[in-house]
MISETOR-18315 format. One record per residue (C-alpha): residue in one letter; z, y, x. Coordinates in steps of 0.001 Angstrom, whole numbers, padded with zeros to 6 digits. Layout:
N
type/up/north/east
A/Z/Y/X
...
***
This chain:
413
type/up/north/east
M/-000222/000026/000009
I/-001328/003410/001429
E/001385/006378/000212
Y/-000096/009868/-000181
K/000317/013237/-001155
K/-002261/015443/-002728
F/-002681/018880/-003357
K/-005240/021589/-003591
L/-005710/024935/-002232
D/-006395/028144/-004261
N/-009882/028332/-002366
G/-010613/024704/-003761
L/-009830/022896/-000569
R/-008526/019165/-001522
V/-005683/017900/000900
L/-004438/014602/000993
F/-001686/013185/003319
H/-000368/010125/004650
K/002642/009762/006338
D/002562/007222/009376
N/005527/006910/011504
T/004168/003642/013058
T/002285/005821/015655
P/002709/008909/017843
M/-000967/009919/017244
A/-002564/011831/014174
A/-005761/012061/012545
V/-007596/015031/011001
N/-010568/014056/008874
V/-012677/016511/006956
L/-015201/014813/004706
Y/-017949/017548/003218
D/-019578/016411/000034
V/-023068/016641/001628
G/-025596/014281/002859
A/-029318/013710/003230
R/-029966/013254/-000552
D/-028800/017088/-000832
E/-031950/018162/001302
R/-035084/019541/000019
P/-038096/017605/000651
D/-039741/019976/002519
K/-036604/020311/004797
T/-035091/017367/005691
G/-032849/016154/008337
F/-030656/019286/007921
A/-027142/017265/006955
H/-027576/015507/010253
L/-028608/018699/012501
F/-025467/020138/010962
E/-023467/017104/012466
H/-024607/018233/015736
L/-024399/022029/014775
M/-020679/022220/013719
F/-019685/021264/017631
G/-021830/023958/018756
G/-019500/026457/018567
S/-017815/028714/015687
A/-017451/032664/015324
N/-013920/032498/017621
I/-014544/029336/019569
P/-017441/028924/021783
D/-016600/025416/022964
Y/-015143/023124/020252
D/-014675/020174/022605
A/-012372/021578/025023
P/-009549/022812/023082
L/-009328/019450/021742
Q/-009622/017454/024967
N/-006527/019541/026555
A/-004884/018623/023525
G/-005276/014875/024566
G/-007560/014624/021550
D/-010922/013146/020881
N/-013379/014260/018013
N/-016537/012465/016240
A/-018685/012881/013378
F/-021107/010814/011127
T/-023825/011515/008602
N/-025281/009625/006079
N/-027447/009736/002735
D/-024502/010823/000988
I/-021678/012398/002877
T/-020851/014228/006450
N/-017641/013292/008007
Y/-015683/015067/010997
Y/-012759/013578/012454
D/-010382/014436/014980
I/-007487/011879/016727
L/-004865/013371/018878
P/-001241/013317/019596
A/000974/014322/016698
S/002522/017036/018312
N/-000804/018828/018656
L/-001835/018800/015535
E/-002569/022135/014871
T/-005087/022323/017622
A/-007302/020002/015153
L/-006334/022213/012053
W/-007212/025288/014061
L/-010680/024058/015196
E/-011537/022625/011814
S/-010570/025611/009865
D/-012483/027839/012406
R/-015731/026037/011885
M/-015427/026114/008166
N/-014852/029473/008254
Q/-017939/030644/009941
L/-020104/028865/012628
A/-021433/030996/015649
F/-025199/030853/014442
T/-026874/031981/017587
P/-030510/031350/018729
K/-029222/029401/021559
S/-026815/027190/019532
L/-029713/026381/017271
E/-032342/025539/019974
V/-029754/023387/021787
Q/-028716/021235/018943
R/-032326/021171/017694
N/-033379/019610/021112
V/-030807/017093/020807
V/-031554/016179/017229
I/-035337/015986/018054
E/-034950/013687/021265
E/-032526/011656/019302
F/-035273/011182/016733
K/-038037/010182/019275
Q/-035602/007714/021050
R/-033918/005999/018223
Y/-036717/006119/015784
L/-040151/006442/017466
N/-039835/004939/020684
Q/-037505/002095/020020
P/-038471/-001248/018771
Y/-037907/-001497/015081
G/-036812/002182/015440
D/-038806/003243/012144
V/-037931/000738/009998
W/-036240/002941/007503
L/-038673/005860/008014
Q/-040984/002915/006397
L/-038501/001081/004250
R/-036840/003934/002133
P/-039997/005567/000827
L/-041262/001942/-000015
A/-038073/001372/-002123
Y/-037638/004913/-003261
K/-040543/006716/-005028
K/-038595/010068/-006411
H/-034783/010086/-005414
P/-033950/011771/-002040
Y/-032786/008297/-000580
M/-036957/008190/000048
W/-035827/009502/003490
P/-033196/008675/006228
T/-030694/010980/007534
I/-032515/011889/010655
G/-035374/013229/008350
K/-038802/012582/007410
E/-040309/013934/010444
I/-039703/015967/013301
A/-041584/018865/012190
H/-038784/019524/009660
I/-036293/020061/012374
E/-039072/022135/014843
N/-039248/024560/012024
A/-035964/025258/011366
T/-035001/028942/011289
L/-031601/030545/011802
E/-031816/031738/008004
D/-032354/027951/007094
V/-029409/027078/008653
K/-026884/029706/007417
E/-028608/029070/004093
F/-027506/025511/004346
F/-023955/026146/005703
Y/-022975/028602/002940
K/-024083/026068/000429
H/-022310/022926/001268
Y/-019773/023507/004238
G/-016982/025675/002205
P/-013673/024695/001287
Q/-014628/024002/-002181
N/-017144/021269/-001177
A/-014727/019605/001430
I/-011650/017273/001414
L/-009058/017573/003934
S/-006982/014451/004879
I/-004452/014102/007408
A/-002436/010850/008613
G/000307/010848/011100
N/004262/011392/011364
F/005043/014423/009459
E/006855/015566/006577
D/005241/016650/003347
S/006475/020577/003704
Y/005281/020494/007200
I/001783/019543/006462
E/001491/022129/003281
D/002592/024920/005371
K/000160/024344/008198
V/-002811/023451/005963
N/-001900/026728/003942
H/-001600/028670/007270
W/-004814/027487/008825
F/-007087/027101/005781
G/-005449/029064/002834
D/-007561/032407/003973
I/-010870/030963/004045
S/-012811/032209/001132
E/-013994/029945/-001660
R/-017836/030013/-002074
T/-019940/029075/-004950
K/-019615/025456/-005764
Y/-022958/023410/-005493
E/-023659/021542/-008408
R/-025801/018530/-007540
S/-028855/017784/-009700
L/-030923/015377/-008144
V/-034392/013789/-009147
Q/-033527/010117/-010838
E/-035438/007232/-009310
P/-037529/005468/-012129
V/-036969/001985/-012966
Q/-038837/-000308/-010724
T/-041128/-002690/-012450
E/-043122/-004686/-009887
L/-042879/-005901/-006463
R/-043749/-003725/-003649
T/-044882/-004772/-000143
K/-046186/-003273/003194
H/-047235/-004682/006308
I/-047218/-002685/009604
D/-048051/-003442/013311
R/-045921/-002601/016003
D/-045239/-003329/019588
V/-041878/-005177/019024
P/-040853/-008544/020672
A/-041007/-010518/017288
D/-042104/-010409/013754
S/-039484/-008890/011575
F/-039082/-008599/007622
Y/-036849/-006550/005365
F/-036509/-007458/001903
A/-034788/-004455/-000208
Y/-033442/-005329/-003634
K/-032195/-002165/-006146
M/-028658/-002786/-006642
P/-026192/-000534/-008990
D/-024900/002675/-007588
R/-021202/002977/-006005
Y/-019527/003923/-009273
H/-021039/000658/-011073
K/-018876/-002250/-011981
D/-021453/-004903/-010511
Y/-021376/-002962/-007117
Y/-018662/-005563/-005982
T/-020671/-008579/-007356
A/-023521/-007295/-005134
D/-021551/-006875/-002219
L/-019939/-010283/-002272
L/-023398/-011800/-003070
S/-024644/-009993/000130
D/-021771/-011870/002229
I/-022651/-015055/000309
L/-026385/-014722/001537
G/-026023/-013347/005401
R/-022485/-012685/006571
G/-021526/-014760/009387
K/-022850/-018066/010783
S/-021682/-020187/007752
S/-023982/-017956/004825
R/-026704/-019380/003059
L/-029545/-017790/004893
Y/-028029/-018626/008408
D/-027383/-022128/007678
K/-030836/-022917/006204
L/-033301/-020654/008223
L/-031991/-020539/011566
K/-029360/-023143/012179
N/-031310/-025916/010265
M/-034955/-024938/010289
N/-034932/-022441/013302
L/-037358/-019883/011480
V/-035390/-016918/012736
S/-033693/-015811/015763
E/-031739/-013683/013705
I/-030815/-012871/009800
S/-028302/-011257/007783
A/-027893/-009375/004377
Y/-025887/-006403/003619
I/-025967/-003528/001161
T/-026603/000113/001754
G/-023177/001193/000137
A/-025036/004310/-001314
F/-023492/006634/-004029
D/-026449/006386/-006220
E/-028388/003534/-006826
G/-028559/001479/-003574
L/-030358/-001201/-001796
L/-029250/-004919/-001128
V/-031136/-005973/002112
I/-032149/-009189/003581
S/-033587/-008857/007172
G/-034411/-010966/010086
K/-036557/-011629/013093
A/-039153/-014443/013031
T/-038793/-017312/015992
R/-042455/-017798/015918
K/-045773/-015516/014979
N/-047513/-015674/011616
T/-044557/-017613/009666
F/-043790/-014841/006932
D/-045417/-017114/004104
K/-043050/-020090/005283
I/-039741/-017570/005743
E/-040743/-015966/002251
T/-040774/-019442/000601
E/-037228/-020557/002009
I/-035627/-017159/001041
E/-036982/-017524/-002307
K/-035690/-021202/-002701
I/-032367/-020040/-001693
L/-032356/-017008/-004214
D/-033569/-019129/-006994
S/-030706/-021741/-006353
L/-028270/-018823/-007018
R/-029830/-017795/-009860
T/-029887/-021042/-011351
N/-026623/-022861/-010302
E/-022988/-021237/-010163
I/-021743/-021380/-006509
G/-018665/-023159/-005823
E/-015228/-021776/-006154
D/-014670/-022262/-002629
E/-017617/-020448/-001448
L/-016726/-017403/-003501
T/-013031/-017602/-002293
K/-014089/-017716/001284
V/-016272/-014599/001197
K/-013229/-012679/-000625
N/-010772/-013674/002003
K/-013132/-012650/004880
L/-013762/-009070/002731
E/-009857/-008717/002416
T/-009249/-009545/005994
S/-011534/-007085/006976
R/-010142/-004501/004461
I/-006654/-005110/005779
F/-007709/-004553/009606
S/-009660/-001333/009190
D/-006518/000343/007159
M/-004407/-000194/009935
G/-005747/002613/012228
V/-004451/006148/011449
H/-008236/007524/011487
S/-009014/004872/009030
K/-006278/005743/006413
A/-007305/009403/006885
L/-011189/008510/006455
N/-010490/006418/003517
L/-008303/008650/001519
G/-011209/011139/001630
Y/-013744/008768/000838
Y/-011922/007519/-002255
E/-010863/010937/-003348
L/-014900/011971/-003195
L/-015727/008924/-005121
G/-013520/010120/-008183
N/-010316/007652/-007899
I/-008368/007918/-004655
E/-006307/004760/-006046
L/-008931/002751/-005023
I/-007936/002739/-001587
N/-004809/000627/-002798
T/-006595/-001496/-005740
E/-010318/-002073/-004977
L/-009198/-005734/-003396
E/-008394/-006344/-007159
D/-011616/-005500/-008599
Y/-013349/-007863/-005946
A/-010932/-010700/-006690
K/-011909/-010372/-010604
I/-015358/-011497/-009444
T/-016425/-014869/-010779
T/-018627/-017549/-010051
K/-020529/-016963/-013288
M/-020679/-013087/-012376
I/-022469/-014054/-009231
Q/-025168/-016146/-010870
D/-025728/-013479/-013801
Y/-026227/-011012/-010953
A/-028598/-012798/-009007
K/-030587/-013785/-012260
M/-030795/-010182/-013251
N/-031313/-008390/-009651
L/-032475/-010451/-006967
I/-035956/-010747/-008294
D/-039182/-009820/-006721
K/-039846/-006710/-009489
K/-036835/-005018/-008247
C/-037795/-005683/-004478
S/-039666/-003842/-001326
K/-040719/-006114/001050
L/-041807/-004603/004550
F/-043208/-006975/007165
I/-043552/-005794/011164
H/-046094/-007926/012793
S/-045658/-008034/016608
K/-048665/-006941/018801
Q/-047153/-008796/021428
S/-048275/-012436/022202
***
């Protein structure tokens, strides 16, 4: 059980605090309710660009990292299609250093041509190295627009193309910042060995004077219902043929989300999963294979992906995968198999909640979902999933008309 206190500042900043007396360290997590889905189709990659710009200096602090490192701390950030998250981990005695730094960059970034140019070049280089010049790097640049035709999930977090970042102006950057990075669009969560009154006092001191900005109202283009199989074949200079089958799945708030998550584990999590056992261990058709969900807030994807051991075996691989899926659609799985994946998930969750940063991050995440109590009760939702629910889900959702298939053919002999 993770206990927490919750309060809200007049400027709209939501604050969560978990008292953790098991560690001398503290975590400060700032989650902004903005991701790649909030970008304009002609100006993509901005949320990811800001992941970098927020470390480029604020109006008062030219170097974000130095004061935190001097205080014995470390920091990082990540962006996905739904959220942008920044976190600091440091000795609890130096908590105010992190609060000072986070509040200052929330209040106003430096917005200098130099900072924009430096971070723009970093992002462009990352785009080239990770997505264009790395084997299989452009998978999501290909798969997302195949699976999504209208919703902004059709582009990855890095953006559609380098030109969108190359052409970003200071005015573009300022507009995006003041639209999304104010206190009214953020959740601050803190974990550490403090008293409630101390946290309230320090948060009010460092964040209370930041002006509230106009609340961003999200209005996204809805994705039309997919009614037919989509396939795409591309040739790439990669070591082996690879494949990606993306099945549409419910959004993060839907009751069937948990069923899809467990089903992906049954299919492709670990060496005892059905795909691994059949295609890799017994038939040697693939050198690696997995199944996972994207965990998207809106309609997401359950993805089966792998690499073939030999060229020109896609038909055979596809046939064997379909046999496994048909078995799930036709028959209920055994109770032991379902219990096993539930136990693995529970163990993973328990370990992930042990760290001070994980607690702070998860508090912010579930608050954003609209039900912070899920941090303590979500495992109960997984426990309720039955073998019949697994079969019904597979029958309704693991079907071709809800699937987009990407095949990458290796040019290498």
